[in-house]
Residue, then its C-alpha position, 0 to 999 in steps of 0.5 A: a500488500p496490494i494497493t490500487f493505482a489510485q491509492a499509490a498515486l493519491g494516498g489514502e487509508m488502508r487496513i492491514n492485517t496484523v497478528d493482533g487484528e487490523v490496523s489503519y495505515e495512511v498510504k503516502p501519495g506517490t507510493q511506488t511498488d516495493t516501498r517498504i514500511r515498518l510497523k513497530g511492535k506489530g510483528n510476532m512475539q520474540a523469545d524475550g517477550t517483546r514484539g518484533n516489527l511488521i515489514l510491509n512491501y507495497n505492490v501497486q496493482l494496475p487494472a487489466n481492463l481500462s474503460e475508454r474514459q480511463k484511457e483518455l485520462l491516462q493519456q492526458m496525464r502522460m502529456g502532462 
């Protein structure tokens, strides 16, 4: 699931499409690309009639074009 740089850094709510419709999930602050989460019972129907789990991989999307202000703020973050 793609998430923004701000969502990854600060956390926040996101909507995830499942076979039963959308569900809300809280992204934890500091989430990294390739973080996997398991949504228990939100996957496809199994042969025994139970629901499988939905595994979600986060992919942090970095902006391609930054404004000068955004670049300045990132420079400040880099310097700590």
